[in-house]
Every structure is written in C-alpha cells, then in structure tokens.
All heavy atoms as a GROMACS GRO file, in nm:
protein
  565
    1MET      N    1  10.668   8.548   8.188
    1MET     CA    2  10.600   8.498   8.305
    1MET      C    3  10.702   8.436   8.399
    1MET      O    4  10.797   8.373   8.357
    1MET     CB    5  10.494   8.397   8.264
    1MET     CG    6  10.419   8.340   8.379
    1MET     SD    7  10.286   8.234   8.323
    1MET     CE    8  10.151   8.325   8.392
    2TYR      N    9  10.679   8.453   8.525
    2TYR     CA   10  10.770   8.404   8.628
    2TYR      C   11  10.716   8.273   8.687
    2TYR      O   12  10.648   8.273   8.789
    2TYR     CB   13  10.787   8.511   8.736
    2TYR     CG   14  10.843   8.640   8.683
    2TYR    CD1   15  10.759   8.746   8.653
    2TYR    CD2   16  10.979   8.655   8.662
    2TYR    CE1   17  10.809   8.865   8.604
    2TYR    CE2   18  11.031   8.774   8.613
    2TYR     CZ   19  10.946   8.878   8.584
    2TYR     OH   20  10.996   8.996   8.534
    3LEU      N   21  10.748   8.164   8.621
    3LEU     CA   22  10.694   8.035   8.662
    3LEU      C   23  10.740   7.994   8.801
    3LEU      O   24  10.662   7.939   8.880
    3LEU     CB   25  10.731   7.928   8.560
    3LEU     CG   26  10.675   7.948   8.419
    3LEU    CD1   27  10.719   7.834   8.328
    3LEU    CD2   28  10.524   7.958   8.422
    4ASN      N   29  10.867   8.019   8.834
    4ASN     CA   30  10.918   7.981   8.966
    4ASN      C   31  10.851   8.064   9.076
    4ASN      O   32  10.817   8.012   9.181
    4ASN     CB   33  11.069   7.997   8.972
    4ASN     CG   34  11.141   7.901   8.880
    4ASN    OD1   35  11.086   7.799   8.840
    4ASN    ND2   36  11.263   7.934   8.844
    5LEU      N   37  10.833   8.192   9.051
    5LEU     CA   38  10.766   8.278   9.149
    5LEU      C   39  10.623   8.231   9.171
    5LEU      O   40  10.578   8.217   9.286
    5LEU     CB   41  10.769   8.424   9.101
    5LEU     CG   42  10.701   8.526   9.192
    5LEU    CD1   43  10.761   8.526   9.331
    5LEU    CD2   44  10.710   8.665   9.130
    6ASN      N   45  10.553   8.202   9.064
    6ASN     CA   46  10.416   8.151   9.076
    6ASN      C   47  10.412   8.019   9.153
    6ASN      O   48  10.325   7.998   9.237
    6ASN     CB   49  10.353   8.132   8.938
    6ASN     CG   50  10.308   8.261   8.876
    6ASN    OD1   51  10.255   8.348   8.944
    6ASN    ND2   52  10.328   8.275   8.747
    7ALA      N   53  10.506   7.931   9.125
    7ALA     CA   54  10.509   7.800   9.191
    7ALA      C   55  10.535   7.815   9.340
    7ALA      O   56  10.470   7.750   9.422
    7ALA     CB   57  10.616   7.712   9.127
    8GLU      N   58  10.628   7.902   9.377
    8GLU     CA   59  10.660   7.921   9.518
    8GLU      C   60  10.544   7.989   9.591
    8GLU      O   61  10.515   7.956   9.707
    8GLU     CB   62  10.789   8.001   9.536
    8GLU     CG   63  10.913   7.927   9.490
    8GLU     CD   64  10.934   7.794   9.560
    8GLU    OE1   65  10.905   7.783   9.681
    8GLU    OE2   66  10.982   7.700   9.494
    9MET      N   67  10.477   8.081   9.525
    9MET     CA   68  10.359   8.144   9.585
    9MET      C   69  10.253   8.038   9.613
    9MET      O   70  10.192   8.038   9.719
    9MET     CB   71  10.303   8.253   9.494
    9MET     CG   72  10.386   8.379   9.490
    9MET     SD   73  10.326   8.498   9.367
    9MET     CE   74  10.164   8.538   9.433
   10ALA      N   75  10.232   7.949   9.519
   10ALA     CA   76  10.131   7.844   9.536
   10ALA      C   77  10.170   7.750   9.650
   10ALA      O   78  10.085   7.714   9.732
   10ALA     CB   79  10.115   7.765   9.406
   11ARG      N   80  10.298   7.713   9.656
   11ARG     CA   81  10.345   7.624   9.763
   11ARG      C   82  10.324   7.685   9.901
   11ARG      O   83  10.290   7.616   9.996
   11ARG     CB   84  10.493   7.589   9.744
   11ARG     CG   85  10.518   7.488   9.637
   11ARG     CD   86  10.665   7.448   9.633
   11ARG     NE   87  10.689   7.376   9.510
   11ARG     CZ   88  10.753   7.426   9.404
   11ARG    NH1   89  10.803   7.547   9.406
   11ARG    NH2   90  10.768   7.353   9.295
   12LYS      N   91  10.347   7.814   9.911
   12LYS     CA   92  10.336   7.884  10.039
   12LYS      C   93  10.196   7.943  10.062
   12LYS      O   94  10.172   8.009  10.162
   12LYS     CB   95  10.439   7.998  10.047
   12LYS     CG   96  10.582   7.953  10.036
   12LYS     CD   97  10.625   7.883  10.162
   12LYS     CE   98  10.773   7.848  10.152
   12LYS     NZ   99  10.822   7.780  10.269
   13LYS      N  100  10.106   7.919   9.966
   13LYS     CA  101   9.969   7.970   9.974
   13LYS      C  102   9.965   8.123   9.987
   13LYS      O  103   9.887   8.178  10.064
   13LYS     CB  104   9.892   7.903  10.087
   13LYS     CG  105   9.874   7.754  10.063
   13LYS     CD  106   9.792   7.691  10.172
   13LYS     CE  107   9.751   7.551  10.142
   13LYS     NZ  108   9.838   7.447  10.135
   14ILE      N  109  10.052   8.189   9.911
   14ILE     CA  110  10.056   8.334   9.906
   14ILE      C  111   9.974   8.379   9.785
   14ILE      O  112  10.004   8.340   9.673
   14ILE     CB  113  10.201   8.385   9.893
   14ILE    CG1  114  10.281   8.344  10.017
   14ILE    CG2  115  10.204   8.537   9.874
   14ILE    CD1  116  10.430   8.368  10.005
   15THR      N  117   9.872   8.459   9.810
   15THR     CA  118   9.788   8.506   9.700
   15THR      C  119   9.846   8.634   9.639
   15THR      O  120   9.933   8.699   9.699
   15THR     CB  121   9.646   8.537   9.751
   15THR    OG1  122   9.652   8.649   9.840
   15THR    CG2  123   9.583   8.416   9.819
   16GLN      N  124   9.795   8.669   9.523
   16GLN     CA  125   9.838   8.796   9.462
   16GLN      C  126   9.793   8.913   9.549
   16GLN      O  127   9.863   9.015   9.554
   16GLN     CB  128   9.784   8.808   9.319
   16GLN     CG  129   9.860   8.721   9.223
   16GLN     CD  130   9.841   8.760   9.078
   16GLN    OE1  131   9.777   8.860   9.046
   16GLN    NE2  132   9.898   8.682   8.988
   17ILE      N  133   9.683   8.899   9.620
   17ILE     CA  134   9.638   9.004   9.711
   17ILE      C  135   9.741   9.022   9.824
   17ILE      O  136   9.778   9.134   9.857
   17ILE     CB  137   9.498   8.973   9.768
   17ILE    CG1  138   9.394   8.978   9.656
   17ILE    CG2  139   9.462   9.068   9.881
   17ILE    CD1  140   9.258   8.924   9.694
   18ASP      N  141   9.787   8.910   9.880
   18ASP     CA  142   9.890   8.915   9.986
   18ASP      C  143  10.016   8.984   9.936
   18ASP      O  144  10.073   9.069  10.004
   18ASP     CB  145   9.928   8.774  10.034
   18ASP     CG  146   9.814   8.697  10.097
   18ASP    OD1  147   9.724   8.761  10.156
   18ASP    OD2  148   9.816   8.572  10.088
   19MET      N  149  10.060   8.945   9.817
   19MET     CA  150  10.182   9.001   9.762
   19MET      C  151  10.166   9.149   9.730
   19MET      O  152  10.255   9.229   9.759
   19MET     CB  153  10.230   8.924   9.640
   19MET     CG  154  10.365   8.973   9.590
   19MET     SD  155  10.439   8.869   9.466
   19MET     CE  156  10.482   8.727   9.562
   20ALA      N  157  10.054   9.186   9.672
   20ALA     CA  158  10.029   9.327   9.638
   20ALA      C  159  10.031   9.412   9.764
   20ALA      O  160  10.089   9.521   9.764
   20ALA     CB  161   9.897   9.341   9.564
   21LYS      N  162   9.972   9.363   9.871
   21LYS     CA  163   9.973   9.436   9.999
   21LYS      C  164  10.115   9.451  10.051
   21LYS      O  165  10.153   9.559  10.098
   21LYS     CB  166   9.886   9.365  10.102
   21LYS     CG  167   9.738   9.383  10.079
   21LYS     CD  168   9.656   9.312  10.186
   21LYS     CE  169   9.507   9.327  10.159
   21LYS     NZ  170   9.426   9.253  10.256
   22ALA      N  171  10.194   9.345  10.045
   22ALA     CA  172  10.333   9.351  10.092
   22ALA      C  173  10.416   9.450  10.012
   22ALA      O  174  10.506   9.515  10.066
   22ALA     CB  175  10.396   9.212  10.088
   23LEU      N  176  10.385   9.462   9.883
   23LEU     CA  177  10.459   9.553   9.795
   23LEU      C  178  10.399   9.692   9.789
   23LEU      O  179  10.455   9.782   9.726
   23LEU     CB  180  10.467   9.494   9.654
   23LEU     CG  181  10.539   9.361   9.640
   23LEU    CD1  182  10.530   9.310   9.497
   23LEU    CD2  183  10.684   9.372   9.685
   24ASN      N  184  10.281   9.708   9.851
   24ASN     CA  185  10.210   9.835   9.850
   24ASN      C  186  10.176   9.881   9.707
   24ASN      O  187  10.198   9.997   9.670
   24ASN     CB  188  10.288   9.943   9.926
   24ASN     CG  189  10.200  10.059   9.966
   24ASN    OD1  190  10.081  10.044   9.988
   24ASN    ND2  191  10.259  10.177   9.974
   25ILE      N  192  10.127   9.786   9.628
   25ILE     CA  193  10.083   9.815   9.491
   25ILE      C  194   9.945   9.751   9.472
   25ILE      O  195   9.902   9.668   9.551
   25ILE     CB  196  10.182   9.762   9.384
   25ILE    CG1  197  10.198   9.609   9.394
   25ILE    CG2  198  10.316   9.833   9.396
   25ILE    CD1  199  10.284   9.548   9.285
   26SER      N  200   9.878   9.790   9.366
   26SER     CA  201   9.746   9.732   9.338
   26SER      C  202   9.761   9.591   9.282
   26SER      O  203   9.867   9.554   9.228
   26SER     CB  204   9.670   9.819   9.239
   26SER     OG  205   9.728   9.811   9.110
   27THR      N  206   9.655   9.514   9.292
   27THR     CA  207   9.658   9.378   9.237
   27THR      C  208   9.669   9.382   9.085
   27THR      O  209   9.729   9.293   9.026
   27THR     CB  210   9.535   9.297   9.280
   27THR    OG1  211   9.417   9.370   9.247
   27THR    CG2  212   9.538   9.267   9.428
   28SER      N  213   9.612   9.484   9.022
   28SER     CA  214   9.622   9.493   8.877
   28SER      C  215   9.766   9.524   8.835
   28SER      O  216   9.815   9.468   8.736
   28SER     CB  217   9.526   9.596   8.820
   28SER     OG  218   9.552   9.724   8.870
   29THR      N  219   9.835   9.608   8.911
   29THR     CA  220   9.977   9.635   8.882
   29THR      C  221  10.059   9.508   8.902
   29THR      O  222  10.145   9.475   8.820
   29THR     CB  223  10.030   9.749   8.970
   29THR    OG1  224   9.957   9.868   8.940
   29THR    CG2  225  10.178   9.774   8.947
   30LEU      N  226  10.032   9.436   9.010
   30LEU     CA  227  10.104   9.311   9.034
   30LEU      C  228  10.079   9.213   8.921
   30LEU      O  229  10.172   9.148   8.874
   30LEU     CB  230  10.062   9.249   9.168
   30LEU     CG  231  10.129   9.115   9.198
   30LEU    CD1  232  10.281   9.129   9.209
   30LEU    CD2  233  10.071   9.052   9.322
   31SER      N  234   9.957   9.203   8.875
   31SER     CA  235   9.925   9.112   8.765
   31SER      C  236  10.007   9.147   8.640
   31SER      O  237  10.059   9.058   8.573
   31SER     CB  238   9.776   9.118   8.734
   31SER     OG  239   9.744   9.033   8.629
   32GLU      N  240  10.019   9.275   8.612
   32GLU     CA  241  10.099   9.317   8.496
   32GLU      C  242  10.246   9.280   8.514
   32GLU      O  243  10.313   9.243   8.418
   32GLU     CB  244  10.084   9.467   8.473
   32GLU     CG  245   9.946   9.506   8.422
   32GLU     CD  246   9.928   9.656   8.408
   32GLU    OE1  247   9.984   9.733   8.489
   32GLU    OE2  248   9.858   9.697   8.314
   33LYS      N  249  10.294   9.289   8.636
   33LYS     CA  250  10.434   9.253   8.662
   33LYS      C  251  10.453   9.102   8.653
   33LYS      O  252  10.552   9.054   8.598
   33LYS     CB  253  10.476   9.305   8.800
   33LYS     CG  254  10.487   9.456   8.803
   33LYS     CD  255  10.521   9.510   8.940
   33LYS     CE  256  10.519   9.660   8.938
   33LYS     NZ  257  10.646   9.721   8.968
   34MET      N  258  10.357   9.026   8.705
   34MET     CA  259  10.367   8.880   8.702
   34MET      C  260  10.363   8.826   8.560
   34MET      O  261  10.422   8.722   8.532
   34MET     CB  262  10.254   8.817   8.784
   34MET     CG  263  10.258   8.849   8.933
   34MET     SD  264  10.390   8.771   9.024
   34MET     CE  265  10.334   8.602   9.025
   35THR      N  266  10.294   8.894   8.471
   35THR     CA  267  10.285   8.848   8.333
   35THR      C  268  10.392   8.909   8.243
   35THR      O  269  10.398   8.879   8.124
   35THR     CB  270  10.146   8.879   8.272
   35THR    OG1  271  10.122   9.020   8.279
   35THR    CG2  272  10.037   8.804   8.346
   36GLY      N  273  10.478   8.995   8.300
   36GLY     CA  274  10.587   9.054   8.224
   36GLY      C  275  10.551   9.179   8.146
   36GLY      O  276  10.632   9.230   8.071
   37LYS      N  277  10.429   9.229   8.162
   37LYS     CA  278  10.390   9.352   8.094
   37LYS      C  279  10.459   9.473   8.155
   37LYS      O  280  10.482   9.572   8.087
   37LYS     CB  281  10.239   9.371   8.100
   37LYS     CG  282  10.163   9.268   8.017
   37LYS     CD  283  10.015   9.286   8.028
   37LYS     CE  284   9.943   9.175   7.950
   37LYS     NZ  285   9.799   9.179   7.973
   38LYS      N  286  10.491   9.463   8.284
   38LYS     CA  287  10.568   9.565   8.355
   38LYS      C  288  10.680   9.494   8.428
   38LYS      O  289  10.669   9.375   8.460
   38LYS     CB  290  10.481   9.641   8.456
   38LYS     CG  291  10.381   9.734   8.394
   38LYS     CD  292  10.313   9.817   8.502
   38LYS     CE  293  10.217   9.917   8.439
   38LYS     NZ  294  10.152  10.000   8.544
   39ASP      N  295  10.786   9.567   8.457
   39ASP     CA  296  10.899   9.509   8.529
   39ASP      C  297  10.886   9.527   8.679
   39ASP      O  298  10.833   9.629   8.726
   39ASP     CB  299  11.030   9.575   8.485
   39ASP     CG  300  11.067   9.543   8.342
   39ASP    OD1  301  11.034   9.432   8.295
   39ASP    OD2  302  11.129   9.628   8.276
   40PHE      N  303  10.934   9.429   8.753
   40PHE     CA  304  10.947   9.443   8.897
   40PHE      C  305  11.064   9.537   8.924
   40PHE      O  306  11.167   9.530   8.857
   40PHE     CB  307  10.978   9.308   8.965
   40PHE     CG  308  10.859   9.221   8.986
   40PHE    CD1  309  10.829   9.119   8.897
   40PHE    CD2  310  10.778   9.238   9.097
   40PHE    CE1  311  10.720   9.036   8.917
   40PHE    CE2  312  10.668   9.157   9.119
   40PHE     CZ  313  10.639   9.056   9.028
   41LYS      N  314  11.051   9.623   9.024
   41LYS     CA  315  11.161   9.706   9.068
   41LYS      C  316  11.249   9.621   9.159
   41LYS      O  317  11.202   9.527   9.224
   41LYS     CB  318  11.109   9.828   9.145
   41LYS     CG  319  11.026   9.920   9.059
   41LYS     CD  320  10.971  10.034   9.141
   41LYS     CE  321  10.882  10.122   9.054
   41LYS     NZ  322  10.817  10.226   9.133
   42LEU      N  323  11.377   9.655   9.167
   42LEU     CA  324  11.469   9.580   9.250
   42LEU      C  325  11.421   9.577   9.395
   42LEU      O  326  11.425   9.473   9.461
   42LEU     CB  327  11.610   9.640   9.242
   42LEU     CG  328  11.717   9.571   9.326
   42LEU    CD1  329  11.731   9.424   9.288
   42LEU    CD2  330  11.849   9.644   9.311
   43LYS      N  331  11.372   9.689   9.444
   43LYS     CA  332  11.322   9.696   9.582
   43LYS      C  333  11.206   9.599   9.603
   43LYS      O  334  11.195   9.535   9.708
   43LYS     CB  335  11.278   9.839   9.613
   43LYS     CG  336  11.235   9.859   9.755
   43LYS     CD  337  11.199  10.005   9.780
   43LYS     CE  338  11.154  10.024   9.925
   43LYS     NZ  339  11.119  10.163   9.954
   44GLU      N  340  11.120   9.584   9.503
   44GLU     CA  341  11.008   9.490   9.512
   44GLU      C  342  11.058   9.346   9.518
   44GLU      O  343  11.007   9.265   9.596
   44GLU     CB  344  10.912   9.509   9.395
   44GLU     CG  345  10.841   9.642   9.398
   44GLU     CD  346  10.767   9.675   9.270
   44GLU    OE1  347  10.801   9.622   9.162
   44GLU    OE2  348  10.673   9.756   9.277
   45CYS      N  349  11.157   9.315   9.436
   45CYS     CA  350  11.215   9.180   9.437
   45CYS      C  351  11.273   9.148   9.573
   45CYS      O  352  11.252   9.038   9.627
   45CYS     CB  353  11.322   9.169   9.330
   45CYS     SG  354  11.264   9.188   9.161
   46LYS      N  355  11.345   9.243   9.630
   46LYS     CA  356  11.405   9.222   9.762
   46LYS      C  357  11.298   9.205   9.869
   46LYS      O  358  11.312   9.122   9.959
   46LYS     CB  359  11.497   9.338   9.796
   46LYS     CG  360  11.625   9.339   9.714
   46LYS     CD  361  11.713   9.456   9.751
   46LYS     CE  362  11.842   9.454   9.674
   46LYS     NZ  363  11.930   9.566   9.713
   47THR      N  364  11.190   9.281   9.860
   47THR     CA  365  11.080   9.270   9.956
   47THR      C  366  11.015   9.133   9.948
   47THR      O  367  10.984   9.071  10.050
   47THR     CB  368  10.976   9.381   9.933
   47THR    OG1  369  11.039   9.507   9.954
   47THR    CG2  370  10.858   9.368  10.027
   48ILE      N  371  10.992   9.085   9.827
   48ILE     CA  372  10.932   8.952   9.808
   48ILE      C  373  11.016   8.846   9.876
   48ILE      O  374  10.965   8.761   9.948
   48ILE     CB  375  10.912   8.922   9.658
   48ILE    CG1  376  10.802   9.011   9.601
   48ILE    CG2  377  10.880   8.774   9.636
   48ILE    CD1  378  10.793   9.010   9.450
   49ILE      N  379  11.146   8.853   9.856
   49ILE     CA  380  11.235   8.754   9.915
   49ILE      C  381  11.242   8.771  10.067
   49ILE      O  382  11.232   8.673  10.141
   49ILE     CB  383  11.375   8.760   9.851
   49ILE    CG1  384  11.365   8.712   9.706
   49ILE    CG2  385  11.476   8.678   9.930
   49ILE    CD1  386  11.488   8.733   9.624
   50LYS      N  387  11.258   8.892  10.113
   50LYS     CA  388  11.274   8.917  10.257
   50LYS      C  389  11.150   8.881  10.336
   50LYS      O  390  11.157   8.815  10.440
   50LYS     CB  391  11.311   9.063  10.281
   50LYS     CG  392  11.336   9.096  10.425
   50LYS     CD  393  11.378   9.240  10.442
   50LYS     CE  394  11.405   9.272  10.588
   50LYS     NZ  395  11.445   9.412  10.607
   51ILE      N  396  11.033   8.923  10.288
   51ILE     CA  397  10.910   8.907  10.365
   51ILE      C  398  10.832   8.780  10.332
   51ILE      O  399  10.784   8.711  10.421
   51ILE     CB  400  10.818   9.030  10.345
   51ILE    CG1  401  10.887   9.156  10.400
   51ILE    CG2  402  10.683   9.011  10.410
   51ILE    CD1  403  10.813   9.284  10.373
   52LEU      N  404  10.821   8.748  10.205
   52LEU     CA  405  10.731   8.641  10.164
   52LEU      C  406  10.799   8.508  10.133
   52LEU      O  407  10.746   8.402  10.164
   52LEU     CB  408  10.648   8.686  10.043
   52LEU     CG  409  10.562   8.811  10.066
   52LEU    CD1  410  10.503   8.858   9.934
   52LEU    CD2  411  10.453   8.784  10.166
   53LEU      N  412  10.912   8.512  10.068
   53LEU     CA  413  10.976   8.388  10.023
   53LEU      C  414  11.126   8.388  10.057
   53LEU      O  415  11.212   8.384   9.969
   53LEU     CB  416  10.956   8.372   9.871
   53LEU     CG  417  10.811   8.358   9.826
   53LEU    CD1  418  10.798   8.376   9.676
   53LEU    CD2  419  10.753   8.226   9.870
   54PRO      N  420  11.159   8.390  10.187
   54PRO     CA  421  11.298   8.407  10.228
   54PRO      C  422  11.394   8.293  10.195
   54PRO      O  423  11.514   8.312  10.197
   54PRO     CB  424  11.288   8.425  10.380
   54PRO     CG  425  11.161   8.358  10.417
   54PRO     CD  426  11.069   8.377  10.300
   55ASN      N  427  11.345   8.177  10.163
   55ASN     CA  428  11.433   8.064  10.133
   55ASN      C  429  11.462   8.048   9.985
   55ASN      O  430  11.497   7.938   9.940
   55ASN     CB  431  11.374   7.934  10.190
   55ASN     CG  432  11.366   7.938  10.341
   55ASN    OD1  433  11.454   7.992  10.406
   55ASN    ND2  434  11.261   7.883  10.397
   56ASN      N  435  11.446   8.157   9.909
   56ASN     CA  436  11.468   8.152   9.764
   56ASN      C  437  11.563   8.262   9.722
   56ASN      O  438  11.583   8.360   9.793
   56ASN     CB  439  11.334   8.171   9.692
   56ASN     CG  440  11.240   8.056   9.717
   56ASN    OD1  441  11.250   7.953   9.652
   56ASN    ND2  442  11.150   8.070   9.812
   57THR      N  443  11.622   8.245   9.603
   57THR     CA  444  11.712   8.347   9.550
   57THR      C  445  11.642   8.429   9.444
   57THR      O  446  11.543   8.386   9.384
   57THR     CB  447  11.837   8.284   9.485
   57THR    OG1  448  11.796   8.208   9.370
   57THR    CG2  449  11.911   8.194   9.584
   58MET      N  450  11.695   8.547   9.420
   58MET     CA  451  11.639   8.634   9.317
   58MET      C  452  11.652   8.568   9.180
   58MET      O  453  11.559   8.573   9.099
   58MET     CB  454  11.709   8.770   9.319
   58MET     CG  455  11.631   8.877   9.249
   58MET     SD  456  11.699   9.043   9.266
   58MET     CE  457  11.705   9.064   9.441
   59ASP      N  458  11.766   8.505   9.154
   59ASP     CA  459  11.786   8.438   9.025
   59ASP      C  460  11.681   8.330   9.000
   59ASP      O  461  11.632   8.316   8.889
   59ASP     CB  462  11.926   8.374   9.018
   59ASP     CG  463  12.036   8.476   9.000
   59ASP    OD1  464  12.008   8.589   8.957
   59ASP    OD2  465  12.152   8.442   9.029
   60TYR      N  466  11.649   8.256   9.104
   60TYR     CA  467  11.550   8.149   9.090
   60TYR      C  468  11.409   8.205   9.071
   60TYR      O  469  11.339   8.168   8.977
   60TYR     CB  470  11.554   8.057   9.212
   60TYR     CG  471  11.440   7.958   9.218
   60TYR    CD1  472  11.434   7.852   9.128
   60TYR    CD2  473  11.337   7.972   9.310
   60TYR    CE1  474  11.329   7.761   9.131
   60TYR    CE2  475  11.231   7.883   9.314
   60TYR     CZ  476  11.227   7.778   9.225
   60TYR     OH  477  11.123   7.690   9.227
   61LEU      N  478  11.368   8.293   9.161
   61LEU     CA  479  11.230   8.343   9.156
   61LEU      C  480  11.198   8.424   9.032
   61LEU      O  481  11.088   8.417   8.978
   61LEU     CB  482  11.200   8.430   9.279
   61LEU     CG  483  11.189   8.357   9.412
   61LEU    CD1  484  11.167   8.458   9.523
   61LEU    CD2  485  11.078   8.254   9.410
   62PHE      N  486  11.296   8.500   8.985
   62PHE     CA  487  11.269   8.593   8.876
   62PHE      C  488  11.330   8.548   8.743
   62PHE      O  489  11.350   8.628   8.652
   62PHE     CB  490  11.313   8.734   8.914
   62PHE     CG  491  11.235   8.785   9.032
   62PHE    CD1  492  11.286   8.778   9.159
   62PHE    CD2  493  11.108   8.835   9.014
   62PHE    CE1  494  11.213   8.821   9.268
   62PHE    CE2  495  11.032   8.878   9.123
   62PHE     CZ  496  11.086   8.872   9.250
   63LYS      N  497  11.354   8.418   8.731
   63LYS     CA  498  11.398   8.363   8.603
   63LYS      C  499  11.284   8.378   8.503
   63LYS      O  500  11.171   8.339   8.530
   63LYS     CB  501  11.435   8.215   8.617
   63LYS     CG  502  11.477   8.153   8.486
   63LYS     CD  503  11.504   8.005   8.503
   63LYS     CE  504  11.538   7.947   8.367
   63LYS     NZ  505  11.541   7.803   8.367
   64ILE      N  506  11.315   8.437   8.391
   64ILE     CA  507  11.213   8.457   8.288
   64ILE      C  508  11.218   8.338   8.195
   64ILE      O  509  11.322   8.304   8.140
   64ILE     CB  510  11.236   8.588   8.210
   64ILE    CG1  511  11.226   8.706   8.305
   64ILE    CG2  512  11.136   8.601   8.095
   64ILE    CD1  513  11.263   8.838   8.243
   65GLU      N  514  11.103   8.275   8.179
   65GLU     CA  515  11.095   8.159   8.091
   65GLU      C  516  11.083   8.207   7.946
   65GLU      O  517  10.993   8.284   7.912
   65GLU     CB  518  10.973   8.074   8.127
   65GLU     CG  519  10.975   8.022   8.268
   65GLU     CD  520  11.092   7.928   8.295
   65GLU    OE1  521  11.131   7.853   8.206
   65GLU    OE2  522  11.143   7.931   8.409
   66ASP      N  523  11.174   8.164   7.862
   66ASP     CA  524  11.171   8.198   7.721
   66ASP      C  525  11.063   8.118   7.651
   66ASP      O  526  11.033   8.006   7.688
   66ASP     CB  527  11.305   8.168   7.654
   66ASP     CG  528  11.417   8.256   7.704
   66ASP    OD1  529  11.388   8.369   7.750
   66ASP    OD2  530  11.533   8.212   7.698
   67GLU      N  531  11.008   8.178   7.546
   67GLU     CA  532  10.905   8.108   7.468
   67GLU      C  533  10.962   7.981   7.406
   67GLU      O  534  10.891   7.883   7.392
   67GLU     CB  535  10.849   8.200   7.360
   67GLU     CG  536  10.763   8.311   7.418
   67GLU     CD  537  10.705   8.400   7.311
   67GLU    OE1  538  10.692   8.355   7.197
   67GLU    OE2  539  10.670   8.513   7.344
   68GLU      N  540  11.090   7.982   7.372
   68GLU     CA  541  11.154   7.865   7.313
   68GLU      C  542  11.156   7.748   7.411
   68GLU      O  543  11.158   7.634   7.372
   68GLU     CB  544  11.296   7.897   7.269
   68GLU     CG  545  11.302   7.996   7.155
   68GLU     CD  546  11.446   8.033   7.120
   68GLU    OE1  547  11.539   7.965   7.170
   68GLU    OE2  548  11.465   8.128   7.045
   69GLU      N  549  11.159   7.779   7.542
   69GLU     CA  550  11.163   7.675   7.644
   69GLU      C  551  11.023   7.626   7.680
   69GLU      O  552  11.005   7.550   7.772
   69GLU     CB  553  11.230   7.729   7.771
   69GLU     CG  554  11.376   7.764   7.753
   69GLU     CD  555  11.436   7.823   7.878
   69GLU    OE1  556  11.373   7.814   7.986
   69GLU    OE2  557  11.545   7.878   7.869
   70GLY      N  558  10.923   7.677   7.612
   70GLY     CA  559  10.788   7.636   7.638
   70GLY      C  560  10.719   7.723   7.741
   70GLY      O  561  10.614   7.689   7.791
   71GLY      N  562  10.779   7.839   7.776
   71GLY     CA  563  10.722   7.924   7.878
   71GLY      C  564  10.656   8.040   7.819
   71GLY      O  565  10.572   8.108   7.857
   0.00000   0.00000   0.00000
C-alpha cells in the first residue's frame, strides 16, 4: 500500500475517480494498483506527479510500506 500517495491525495482532495480519469484507467484498476495487487507503470507515476501532485517525488509517493514497519 502506498501510504504517502494516499496521504497526499487526501491533502489535495484528489479522489480515486479523479486519479483514474487522469491515468485513463478504471477505478477498479486504480484500486488494485493502490493496494499493490497490480503495479503502477512508470508513465502512470510520472503522470501522477506531473498533473496531480507536482510538489512530490516519485521516491516519496511510491514508497512501499513493509509489513514489518506496520504498513
């Protein structure tokens, strides 16, 4: 799960519907990516940063929380 991505989306009031539209994917596909069931493509990561969350880095937004860290 991408805790930083979720947190930044909440701060900016970006919904999964908004993000799915920006990425041109379904909300169910986005949900699978957000939960780690599917991987984000590099192009999708760049789009998220360029269009939706420009003041963040890829390393920060897409840091995967390990289960050992409580994530």
